[in-house]
mmCIF file of the C-alpha atoms, coordinates in Angstrom:
data_MODEL
# 
_entry.id   MODEL 
# 
loop_
_atom_site.group_PDB 
_atom_site.id 
_atom_site.type_symbol 
_atom_site.label_atom_id 
_atom_site.label_alt_id 
_atom_site.label_comp_id 
_atom_site.label_asym_id 
_atom_site.label_entity_id 
_atom_site.label_seq_id 
_atom_site.pdbx_PDB_ins_code 
_atom_site.Cartn_x 
_atom_site.Cartn_y 
_atom_site.Cartn_z 
_atom_site.occupancy 
_atom_site.B_iso_or_equiv 
_atom_site.pdbx_formal_charge 
_atom_site.auth_seq_id 
_atom_site.auth_comp_id 
_atom_site.auth_asym_id 
_atom_site.auth_atom_id 
_atom_site.pdbx_PDB_model_num 
ATOM 1   C CA . MET A 1 1   ? -0.008  -0.285 -0.255 1.00 0.00 ? 1   MET A CA 1 
ATOM 2   C CA . PRO A 1 2   ? 1.320   3.640  -0.898 1.00 0.00 ? 2   PRO A CA 1 
ATOM 3   C CA . ASN A 1 3   ? 2.497   6.088  2.096  1.00 0.00 ? 3   ASN A CA 1 
ATOM 4   C CA . ARG A 1 4   ? -0.808  8.320  2.607  1.00 0.00 ? 4   ARG A CA 1 
ATOM 5   C CA . PRO A 1 5   ? -0.340  11.931 3.426  1.00 0.00 ? 5   PRO A CA 1 
ATOM 6   C CA . PRO A 1 6   ? -1.405  13.369 6.991  1.00 0.00 ? 6   PRO A CA 1 
ATOM 7   C CA . THR A 1 7   ? -5.747  14.828 7.393  1.00 0.00 ? 7   THR A CA 1 
ATOM 8   C CA . ILE A 1 8   ? -6.455  16.894 9.440  1.00 0.00 ? 8   ILE A CA 1 
ATOM 9   C CA . SER A 1 9   ? -10.159 16.882 11.190 1.00 0.00 ? 9   SER A CA 1 
ATOM 10  C CA . ASP A 1 10  ? -9.669  19.730 12.913 1.00 0.00 ? 10  ASP A CA 1 
ATOM 11  C CA . VAL A 1 11  ? -8.673  23.865 14.196 1.00 0.00 ? 11  VAL A CA 1 
ATOM 12  C CA . SER A 1 12  ? -10.220 25.228 17.401 1.00 0.00 ? 12  SER A CA 1 
ATOM 13  C CA . PHE A 1 13  ? -9.156  27.132 20.928 1.00 0.00 ? 13  PHE A CA 1 
ATOM 14  C CA . GLU A 1 14  ? -8.172  24.818 23.370 1.00 0.00 ? 14  GLU A CA 1 
ATOM 15  C CA . GLU A 1 15  ? -9.955  27.324 26.005 1.00 0.00 ? 15  GLU A CA 1 
ATOM 16  C CA . THR A 1 16  ? -13.717 27.764 26.371 1.00 0.00 ? 16  THR A CA 1 
ATOM 17  C CA . GLY A 1 17  ? -15.594 30.566 24.836 1.00 0.00 ? 17  GLY A CA 1 
ATOM 18  C CA . PRO A 1 18  ? -16.516 33.772 24.948 1.00 0.00 ? 18  PRO A CA 1 
ATOM 19  C CA . TYR A 1 19  ? -13.111 34.874 23.491 1.00 0.00 ? 19  TYR A CA 1 
ATOM 20  C CA . PHE A 1 20  ? -12.079 38.097 24.836 1.00 0.00 ? 20  PHE A CA 1 
ATOM 21  C CA . VAL A 1 21  ? -9.829  41.183 23.918 1.00 0.00 ? 21  VAL A CA 1 
ATOM 22  C CA . GLY A 1 22  ? -6.762  40.938 25.157 1.00 0.00 ? 22  GLY A CA 1 
ATOM 23  C CA . GLN A 1 23  ? -7.084  36.852 26.294 1.00 0.00 ? 23  GLN A CA 1 
ATOM 24  C CA . LYS A 1 24  ? -4.055  33.815 25.694 1.00 0.00 ? 24  LYS A CA 1 
ATOM 25  C CA . VAL A 1 25  ? -5.829  31.298 23.516 1.00 0.00 ? 25  VAL A CA 1 
ATOM 26  C CA . HIS A 1 26  ? -3.966  27.986 22.659 1.00 0.00 ? 26  HIS A CA 1 
ATOM 27  C CA . ILE A 1 27  ? -4.813  27.225 18.365 1.00 0.00 ? 27  ILE A CA 1 
ATOM 28  C CA . ILE A 1 28  ? -4.884  23.686 18.435 1.00 0.00 ? 28  ILE A CA 1 
ATOM 29  C CA . ALA A 1 29  ? -5.379  21.340 15.835 1.00 0.00 ? 29  ALA A CA 1 
ATOM 30  C CA . THR A 1 30  ? -6.252  17.499 15.437 1.00 0.00 ? 30  THR A CA 1 
ATOM 31  C CA . ALA A 1 31  ? -4.383  15.532 12.680 1.00 0.00 ? 31  ALA A CA 1 
ATOM 32  C CA . THR A 1 32  ? -3.388  11.794 11.504 1.00 0.00 ? 32  THR A CA 1 
ATOM 33  C CA . ASP A 1 33  ? -0.929  10.355 9.785  1.00 0.00 ? 33  ASP A CA 1 
ATOM 34  C CA . ALA A 1 34  ? -2.636  6.380  8.746  1.00 0.00 ? 34  ALA A CA 1 
ATOM 35  C CA . ASP A 1 35  ? 1.556   5.664  7.848  1.00 0.00 ? 35  ASP A CA 1 
ATOM 36  C CA . GLY A 1 36  ? 2.435   6.480  11.599 1.00 0.00 ? 36  GLY A CA 1 
ATOM 37  C CA . ASP A 1 37  ? 4.828   8.953  10.044 1.00 0.00 ? 37  ASP A CA 1 
ATOM 38  C CA . GLN A 1 38  ? 5.923   12.451 12.151 1.00 0.00 ? 38  GLN A CA 1 
ATOM 39  C CA . ILE A 1 39  ? 2.945   14.904 11.099 1.00 0.00 ? 39  ILE A CA 1 
ATOM 40  C CA . LEU A 1 40  ? 4.637   18.857 10.505 1.00 0.00 ? 40  LEU A CA 1 
ATOM 41  C CA . TYR A 1 41  ? 2.637   21.320 11.888 1.00 0.00 ? 41  TYR A CA 1 
ATOM 42  C CA . LYS A 1 42  ? 2.299   25.316 10.773 1.00 0.00 ? 42  LYS A CA 1 
ATOM 43  C CA . PHE A 1 43  ? -0.413  27.808 12.311 1.00 0.00 ? 43  PHE A CA 1 
ATOM 44  C CA . PHE A 1 44  ? -1.958  30.792 10.220 1.00 0.00 ? 44  PHE A CA 1 
ATOM 45  C CA . ILE A 1 45  ? -4.170  33.253 11.848 1.00 0.00 ? 45  ILE A CA 1 
ATOM 46  C CA . LYS A 1 46  ? -6.237  35.983 9.483  1.00 0.00 ? 46  LYS A CA 1 
ATOM 47  C CA . ARG A 1 47  ? -7.484  39.380 11.312 1.00 0.00 ? 47  ARG A CA 1 
ATOM 48  C CA . SER A 1 48  ? -9.339  42.508 9.850  1.00 0.00 ? 48  SER A CA 1 
ATOM 49  C CA . SER A 1 49  ? -6.322  42.740 7.010  1.00 0.00 ? 49  SER A CA 1 
ATOM 50  C CA . GLY A 1 50  ? -7.827  39.888 5.438  1.00 0.00 ? 50  GLY A CA 1 
ATOM 51  C CA . LEU A 1 51  ? -4.349  38.077 5.167  1.00 0.00 ? 51  LEU A CA 1 
ATOM 52  C CA . TRP A 1 52  ? -3.442  34.958 6.580  1.00 0.00 ? 52  TRP A CA 1 
ATOM 53  C CA . GLU A 1 53  ? -0.456  35.595 8.385  1.00 0.00 ? 53  GLU A CA 1 
ATOM 54  C CA . ALA A 1 54  ? 1.947   32.249 9.650  1.00 0.00 ? 54  ALA A CA 1 
ATOM 55  C CA . LEU A 1 55  ? 1.848   32.261 13.588 1.00 0.00 ? 55  LEU A CA 1 
ATOM 56  C CA . THR A 1 56  ? 4.659   29.432 13.272 1.00 0.00 ? 56  THR A CA 1 
ATOM 57  C CA . GLY A 1 57  ? 7.006   28.083 10.506 1.00 0.00 ? 57  GLY A CA 1 
ATOM 58  C CA . TRP A 1 58  ? 6.548   23.859 10.312 1.00 0.00 ? 58  TRP A CA 1 
ATOM 59  C CA . GLU A 1 59  ? 7.015   22.738 13.931 1.00 0.00 ? 59  GLU A CA 1 
ATOM 60  C CA . LYS A 1 60  ? 6.411   19.302 15.688 1.00 0.00 ? 60  LYS A CA 1 
ATOM 61  C CA . LYS A 1 61  ? 3.683   20.222 18.184 1.00 0.00 ? 61  LYS A CA 1 
ATOM 62  C CA . ASN A 1 62  ? 0.279   20.832 17.634 1.00 0.00 ? 62  ASN A CA 1 
ATOM 63  C CA . TRP A 1 63  ? -0.767  23.892 19.366 1.00 0.00 ? 63  TRP A CA 1 
ATOM 64  C CA . ALA A 1 64  ? 0.100   27.178 19.492 1.00 0.00 ? 64  ALA A CA 1 
ATOM 65  C CA . SER A 1 65  ? 0.124   30.702 21.118 1.00 0.00 ? 65  SER A CA 1 
ATOM 66  C CA . TYR A 1 66  ? -1.933  33.386 20.549 1.00 0.00 ? 66  TYR A CA 1 
ATOM 67  C CA . THR A 1 67  ? -2.893  36.667 22.611 1.00 0.00 ? 67  THR A CA 1 
ATOM 68  C CA . ILE A 1 68  ? -6.377  38.002 21.087 1.00 0.00 ? 68  ILE A CA 1 
ATOM 69  C CA . ASP A 1 69  ? -5.933  42.279 20.333 1.00 0.00 ? 69  ASP A CA 1 
ATOM 70  C CA . LYS A 1 70  ? -8.276  44.438 19.530 1.00 0.00 ? 70  LYS A CA 1 
ATOM 71  C CA . LEU A 1 71  ? -7.715  44.248 15.251 1.00 0.00 ? 71  LEU A CA 1 
ATOM 72  C CA . ASP A 1 72  ? -9.200  40.754 16.216 1.00 0.00 ? 72  ASP A CA 1 
ATOM 73  C CA . TYR A 1 73  ? -12.453 41.849 17.347 1.00 0.00 ? 73  TYR A CA 1 
ATOM 74  C CA . PRO A 1 74  ? -15.570 40.797 16.123 1.00 0.00 ? 74  PRO A CA 1 
ATOM 75  C CA . SER A 1 75  ? -13.982 37.980 14.771 1.00 0.00 ? 75  SER A CA 1 
ATOM 76  C CA . ILE A 1 76  ? -11.316 35.406 13.689 1.00 0.00 ? 76  ILE A CA 1 
ATOM 77  C CA . ASP A 1 77  ? -9.739  33.192 10.976 1.00 0.00 ? 77  ASP A CA 1 
ATOM 78  C CA . ILE A 1 78  ? -7.055  30.569 12.078 1.00 0.00 ? 78  ILE A CA 1 
ATOM 79  C CA . LYS A 1 79  ? -5.810  27.833 10.098 1.00 0.00 ? 79  LYS A CA 1 
ATOM 80  C CA . CYS A 1 80  ? -3.109  24.468 10.622 1.00 0.00 ? 80  CYS A CA 1 
ATOM 81  C CA . GLN A 1 81  ? -1.906  22.899 7.694  1.00 0.00 ? 81  GLN A CA 1 
ATOM 82  C CA . VAL A 1 82  ? -0.039  19.572 8.001  1.00 0.00 ? 82  VAL A CA 1 
ATOM 83  C CA . ARG A 1 83  ? 2.426   17.684 6.385  1.00 0.00 ? 83  ARG A CA 1 
ATOM 84  C CA . ASP A 1 84  ? 4.756   14.880 6.781  1.00 0.00 ? 84  ASP A CA 1 
ATOM 85  C CA . GLY A 1 85  ? 7.576   15.980 3.788  1.00 0.00 ? 85  GLY A CA 1 
ATOM 86  C CA . LEU A 1 86  ? 6.650   12.712 1.963  1.00 0.00 ? 86  LEU A CA 1 
ATOM 87  C CA . HIS A 1 87  ? 3.948   13.912 -0.751 1.00 0.00 ? 87  HIS A CA 1 
ATOM 88  C CA . SER A 1 88  ? 3.739   17.695 -0.999 1.00 0.00 ? 88  SER A CA 1 
ATOM 89  C CA . LEU A 1 89  ? 7.093   19.982 -2.061 1.00 0.00 ? 89  LEU A CA 1 
ATOM 90  C CA . GLU A 1 90  ? 8.845   22.014 0.612  1.00 0.00 ? 90  GLU A CA 1 
ATOM 91  C CA . ASN A 1 91  ? 6.967   24.959 0.075  1.00 0.00 ? 91  ASN A CA 1 
ATOM 92  C CA . SER A 1 92  ? 3.459   23.241 0.507  1.00 0.00 ? 92  SER A CA 1 
ATOM 93  C CA . PHE A 1 93  ? 1.309   21.202 2.279  1.00 0.00 ? 93  PHE A CA 1 
ATOM 94  C CA . ASP A 1 94  ? -0.339  18.023 2.693  1.00 0.00 ? 94  ASP A CA 1 
ATOM 95  C CA . ASP A 1 95  ? -4.250  18.769 4.562  1.00 0.00 ? 95  ASP A CA 1 
ATOM 96  C CA . GLU A 1 96  ? -5.263  22.268 6.354  1.00 0.00 ? 96  GLU A CA 1 
ATOM 97  C CA . GLU A 1 97  ? -8.516  23.180 7.933  1.00 0.00 ? 97  GLU A CA 1 
ATOM 98  C CA . THR A 1 98  ? -9.605  26.614 8.911  1.00 0.00 ? 98  THR A CA 1 
ATOM 99  C CA . ALA A 1 99  ? -11.768 27.487 11.876 1.00 0.00 ? 99  ALA A CA 1 
ATOM 100 C CA . SER A 1 100 ? -13.702 31.122 12.430 1.00 0.00 ? 100 SER A CA 1 
ATOM 101 C CA . ILE A 1 101 ? -13.918 32.268 16.125 1.00 0.00 ? 101 ILE A CA 1 
ATOM 102 C CA . ASP A 1 102 ? -16.092 34.842 17.354 1.00 0.00 ? 102 ASP A CA 1 
ATOM 103 C CA . ILE A 1 103 ? -14.148 37.490 19.576 1.00 0.00 ? 103 ILE A CA 1 
ATOM 104 C CA . SER A 1 104 ? -16.333 39.492 22.292 1.00 0.00 ? 104 SER A CA 1 
ATOM 105 C CA . ARG A 1 105 ? -14.358 42.569 24.466 1.00 0.00 ? 105 ARG A CA 1 
ATOM 106 C CA . ALA A 1 106 ? -15.596 44.465 27.809 1.00 0.00 ? 106 ALA A CA 1 
ATOM 107 C CA . SER A 1 107 ? -18.937 45.451 26.983 1.00 0.00 ? 107 SER A CA 1 
ATOM 108 C CA . LEU A 1 108 ? -21.061 47.994 29.679 1.00 0.00 ? 108 LEU A CA 1 
ATOM 109 C CA . VAL A 1 109 ? -24.814 46.083 30.612 1.00 0.00 ? 109 VAL A CA 1 
ATOM 110 C CA . SER A 1 110 ? -25.910 49.537 32.779 1.00 0.00 ? 110 SER A CA 1 
ATOM 111 C CA . VAL A 1 111 ? -24.729 52.074 34.889 1.00 0.00 ? 111 VAL A CA 1 
ATOM 112 C CA . THR A 1 112 ? -26.811 52.659 37.700 1.00 0.00 ? 112 THR A CA 1 
ATOM 113 C CA . PRO A 1 113 ? -26.477 55.508 40.766 1.00 0.00 ? 113 PRO A CA 1 
ATOM 114 C CA . SER A 1 114 ? -27.455 54.555 44.294 1.00 0.00 ? 114 SER A CA 1 
ATOM 115 C CA . LEU A 1 115 ? -30.006 57.484 44.168 1.00 0.00 ? 115 LEU A CA 1 
ATOM 116 C CA . SER A 1 116 ? -32.229 58.399 41.973 1.00 0.00 ? 116 SER A CA 1 
ATOM 117 C CA . SER A 1 117 ? -32.074 62.307 40.941 1.00 0.00 ? 117 SER A CA 1 
ATOM 118 C CA . PRO A 1 118 ? -32.308 64.973 41.482 1.00 0.00 ? 118 PRO A CA 1 
ATOM 119 C CA . GLN A 1 119 ? -31.007 64.844 44.487 1.00 0.00 ? 119 GLN A CA 1 
ATOM 120 C CA . ALA A 1 120 ? -29.650 67.686 46.648 1.00 0.00 ? 120 ALA A CA 1 
ATOM 121 C CA . ASN A 1 121 ? -26.303 69.687 46.967 1.00 0.00 ? 121 ASN A CA 1 
ATOM 122 C CA . GLU A 1 122 ? -24.189 67.722 49.909 1.00 0.00 ? 122 GLU A CA 1 
ATOM 123 C CA . THR A 1 123 ? -25.481 64.400 48.961 1.00 0.00 ? 123 THR A CA 1 
ATOM 124 C CA . THR A 1 124 ? -22.832 61.171 47.723 1.00 0.00 ? 124 THR A CA 1 
ATOM 125 C CA . VAL A 1 125 ? -24.655 59.397 45.167 1.00 0.00 ? 125 VAL A CA 1 
ATOM 126 C CA . LEU A 1 126 ? -22.452 56.126 43.746 1.00 0.00 ? 126 LEU A CA 1 
ATOM 127 C CA . PHE A 1 127 ? -22.145 54.574 40.991 1.00 0.00 ? 127 PHE A CA 1 
ATOM 128 C CA . THR A 1 128 ? -22.190 51.556 40.221 1.00 0.00 ? 128 THR A CA 1 
ATOM 129 C CA . ALA A 1 129 ? -21.052 50.041 36.710 1.00 0.00 ? 129 ALA A CA 1 
ATOM 130 C CA . THR A 1 130 ? -21.715 46.687 35.106 1.00 0.00 ? 130 THR A CA 1 
ATOM 131 C CA . ALA A 1 131 ? -20.588 44.757 32.685 1.00 0.00 ? 131 ALA A CA 1 
ATOM 132 C CA . ASN A 1 132 ? -20.528 41.315 30.472 1.00 0.00 ? 132 ASN A CA 1 
ATOM 133 C CA . LYS A 1 133 ? -17.388 40.561 32.387 1.00 0.00 ? 133 LYS A CA 1 
ATOM 134 C CA . THR A 1 134 ? -16.067 40.708 35.816 1.00 0.00 ? 134 THR A CA 1 
ATOM 135 C CA . MET A 1 135 ? -11.674 39.295 35.071 1.00 0.00 ? 135 MET A CA 1 
ATOM 136 C CA . ASN A 1 136 ? -9.060  41.682 33.868 1.00 0.00 ? 136 ASN A CA 1 
ATOM 137 C CA . ILE A 1 137 ? -11.478 44.820 32.836 1.00 0.00 ? 137 ILE A CA 1 
ATOM 138 C CA . ARG A 1 138 ? -10.696 47.811 33.718 1.00 0.00 ? 138 ARG A CA 1 
ATOM 139 C CA . TYR A 1 139 ? -13.557 51.042 34.098 1.00 0.00 ? 139 TYR A CA 1 
ATOM 140 C CA . ARG A 1 140 ? -12.874 55.004 34.338 1.00 0.00 ? 140 ARG A CA 1 
ATOM 141 C CA . PHE A 1 141 ? -15.316 57.351 35.290 1.00 0.00 ? 141 PHE A CA 1 
ATOM 142 C CA . TRP A 1 142 ? -16.461 61.180 34.096 1.00 0.00 ? 142 TRP A CA 1 
ATOM 143 C CA . GLN A 1 143 ? -18.044 64.067 35.492 1.00 0.00 ? 143 GLN A CA 1 
ATOM 144 C CA . LYS A 1 144 ? -19.298 66.758 33.017 1.00 0.00 ? 144 LYS A CA 1 
ATOM 145 C CA . GLY A 1 145 ? -21.413 69.580 34.343 1.00 0.00 ? 145 GLY A CA 1 
ATOM 146 C CA . PRO A 1 146 ? -21.668 73.223 36.139 1.00 0.00 ? 146 PRO A CA 1 
ATOM 147 C CA . GLY A 1 147 ? -18.783 71.481 38.912 1.00 0.00 ? 147 GLY A CA 1 
ATOM 148 C CA . THR A 1 148 ? -16.283 70.998 35.922 1.00 0.00 ? 148 THR A CA 1 
ATOM 149 C CA . GLY A 1 149 ? -16.930 73.970 34.388 1.00 0.00 ? 149 GLY A CA 1 
ATOM 150 C CA . ASP A 1 150 ? -19.222 71.794 31.987 1.00 0.00 ? 150 ASP A CA 1 
ATOM 151 C CA . VAL A 1 151 ? -15.751 70.704 30.904 1.00 0.00 ? 151 VAL A CA 1 
ATOM 152 C CA . TRP A 1 152 ? -15.024 66.894 31.118 1.00 0.00 ? 152 TRP A CA 1 
ATOM 153 C CA . VAL A 1 153 ? -13.138 65.775 34.018 1.00 0.00 ? 153 VAL A CA 1 
ATOM 154 C CA . ASP A 1 154 ? -11.457 61.801 34.319 1.00 0.00 ? 154 ASP A CA 1 
ATOM 155 C CA . LYS A 1 155 ? -12.177 61.489 38.426 1.00 0.00 ? 155 LYS A CA 1 
ATOM 156 C CA . THR A 1 156 ? -11.513 57.704 38.918 1.00 0.00 ? 156 THR A CA 1 
ATOM 157 C CA . GLY A 1 157 ? -8.331  57.047 36.054 1.00 0.00 ? 157 GLY A CA 1 
ATOM 158 C CA . TRP A 1 158 ? -8.160  53.446 34.365 1.00 0.00 ? 158 TRP A CA 1 
ATOM 159 C CA . GLN A 1 159 ? -9.577  51.197 37.856 1.00 0.00 ? 159 GLN A CA 1 
ATOM 160 C CA . THR A 1 160 ? -10.486 48.166 38.764 1.00 0.00 ? 160 THR A CA 1 
ATOM 161 C CA . GLY A 1 161 ? -13.096 48.360 40.292 1.00 0.00 ? 161 GLY A CA 1 
ATOM 162 C CA . ASN A 1 162 ? -16.431 48.814 39.016 1.00 0.00 ? 162 ASN A CA 1 
ATOM 163 C CA . SER A 1 163 ? -17.880 52.197 41.259 1.00 0.00 ? 163 SER A CA 1 
ATOM 164 C CA . TRP A 1 164 ? -17.543 56.081 41.951 1.00 0.00 ? 164 TRP A CA 1 
ATOM 165 C CA . LYS A 1 165 ? -18.086 57.506 44.853 1.00 0.00 ? 165 LYS A CA 1 
ATOM 166 C CA . TRP A 1 166 ? -19.781 61.230 44.097 1.00 0.00 ? 166 TRP A CA 1 
ATOM 167 C CA . ARG A 1 167 ? -20.075 63.995 47.054 1.00 0.00 ? 167 ARG A CA 1 
ATOM 168 C CA . THR A 1 168 ? -21.774 66.669 45.069 1.00 0.00 ? 168 THR A CA 1 
ATOM 169 C CA . LEU A 1 169 ? -20.911 69.947 46.308 1.00 0.00 ? 169 LEU A CA 1 
ATOM 170 C CA . TYR A 1 170 ? -23.482 73.137 45.965 1.00 0.00 ? 170 TYR A CA 1 
ATOM 171 C CA . CYS A 1 171 ? -20.604 74.235 42.560 1.00 0.00 ? 171 CYS A CA 1 
ATOM 172 C CA . ASP A 1 172 ? -22.734 71.252 41.714 1.00 0.00 ? 172 ASP A CA 1 
ATOM 173 C CA . VAL A 1 173 ? -25.781 72.328 40.689 1.00 0.00 ? 173 VAL A CA 1 
ATOM 174 C CA . GLY A 1 174 ? -27.917 71.964 37.982 1.00 0.00 ? 174 GLY A CA 1 
ATOM 175 C CA . THR A 1 175 ? -27.636 69.583 34.914 1.00 0.00 ? 175 THR A CA 1 
ATOM 176 C CA . ASN A 1 176 ? -24.684 67.078 35.780 1.00 0.00 ? 176 ASN A CA 1 
ATOM 177 C CA . GLN A 1 177 ? -23.386 64.229 33.243 1.00 0.00 ? 177 GLN A CA 1 
ATOM 178 C CA . ILE A 1 178 ? -21.963 61.230 34.448 1.00 0.00 ? 178 ILE A CA 1 
ATOM 179 C CA . LYS A 1 179 ? -19.857 59.202 31.609 1.00 0.00 ? 179 LYS A CA 1 
ATOM 180 C CA . VAL A 1 180 ? -18.592 55.299 32.489 1.00 0.00 ? 180 VAL A CA 1 
ATOM 181 C CA . GLN A 1 181 ? -16.085 52.880 30.472 1.00 0.00 ? 181 GLN A CA 1 
ATOM 182 C CA . VAL A 1 182 ? -14.581 50.239 29.857 1.00 0.00 ? 182 VAL A CA 1 
ATOM 183 C CA . ALA A 1 183 ? -12.158 48.000 28.644 1.00 0.00 ? 183 ALA A CA 1 
ATOM 184 C CA . ASP A 1 184 ? -9.954  45.096 28.445 1.00 0.00 ? 184 ASP A CA 1 
ATOM 185 C CA . ASP A 1 185 ? -7.028  46.963 28.644 1.00 0.00 ? 185 ASP A CA 1 
ATOM 186 C CA . PRO A 1 186 ? -6.425  50.642 28.443 1.00 0.00 ? 186 PRO A CA 1 
ATOM 187 C CA . VAL A 1 187 ? -4.038  50.316 25.904 1.00 0.00 ? 187 VAL A CA 1 
ATOM 188 C CA . LEU A 1 188 ? -6.077  49.187 23.515 1.00 0.00 ? 188 LEU A CA 1 
ATOM 189 C CA . TRP A 1 189 ? -8.687  51.991 24.547 1.00 0.00 ? 189 TRP A CA 1 
ATOM 190 C CA . ASP A 1 190 ? -9.834  54.353 21.284 1.00 0.00 ? 190 ASP A CA 1 
ATOM 191 C CA . ASP A 1 191 ? -11.729 57.341 21.722 1.00 0.00 ? 191 ASP A CA 1 
ATOM 192 C CA . ALA A 1 192 ? -13.052 56.974 18.322 1.00 0.00 ? 192 ALA A CA 1 
ATOM 193 C CA . ASP A 1 193 ? -14.180 52.978 18.978 1.00 0.00 ? 193 ASP A CA 1 
ATOM 194 C CA . THR A 1 194 ? -16.241 54.183 22.472 1.00 0.00 ? 194 THR A CA 1 
ATOM 195 C CA . GLU A 1 195 ? -19.571 51.718 21.230 1.00 0.00 ? 195 GLU A CA 1 
ATOM 196 C CA . ASP A 1 196 ? -20.993 48.741 23.194 1.00 0.00 ? 196 ASP A CA 1 
ATOM 197 C CA . ARG A 1 197 ? -18.392 50.246 26.016 1.00 0.00 ? 197 ARG A CA 1 
ATOM 198 C CA . GLU A 1 198 ? -19.463 54.172 27.417 1.00 0.00 ? 198 GLU A CA 1 
ATOM 199 C CA . ILE A 1 199 ? -22.634 54.932 28.635 1.00 0.00 ? 199 ILE A CA 1 
ATOM 200 C CA . THR A 1 200 ? -23.389 58.827 30.052 1.00 0.00 ? 200 THR A CA 1 
ATOM 201 C CA . LEU A 1 201 ? -26.231 59.410 32.174 1.00 0.00 ? 201 LEU A CA 1 
ATOM 202 C CA . SER A 1 202 ? -28.131 62.836 33.402 1.00 0.00 ? 202 SER A CA 1 
ATOM 203 C CA . TYR A 1 203 ? -27.586 63.860 36.346 1.00 0.00 ? 203 TYR A CA 1 
ATOM 204 C CA . THR A 1 204 ? -29.708 67.036 38.472 1.00 0.00 ? 204 THR A CA 1 
ATOM 205 C CA . ILE A 1 205 ? -28.483 68.394 41.626 1.00 0.00 ? 205 ILE A CA 1 
ATOM 206 C CA . THR A 1 206 ? -30.488 71.132 43.769 1.00 0.00 ? 206 THR A CA 1 
# 
């Protein structure tokens, strides 16, 4: 019986989804060689550029690690090629498998004040944000109103805590806006891309 090339049946992430921007994952391939020959693997990704990028060269291990970044949102394609060196040419492959993976990112579900608007000045109000994930996430709270000269002021910087306590003052009397932002990694924050990652509330102080 002539020697047969290896075949690949699956390529996927080892970790269970959902998968988030900033998460490290392992791409695993399942392949077999009916003749027991050594299988070589080569892994690729295709991001927003639309081009396949090699993650590895030809290697004996059937996995590759990868850290998801913002260019992978909202989906990424992964591919693995296999060869045993006995059939296809050196710059080619015997078989390949691809898969499309949905990528999520931190997004805000709600922002809730401990006291409903309006409230008198000299009142403490706690604003609490709820996101679609709880680990490896950062929040930032802003205020804009009479007390800030009607310009946005960052009140917390990026923090792991999902709440901000506002002690209202006489200078805050009037209409205020409270803005909350969320990010998987503050380094990846983009002011031009705030969809689902920013919520603004109107809050009145009397």
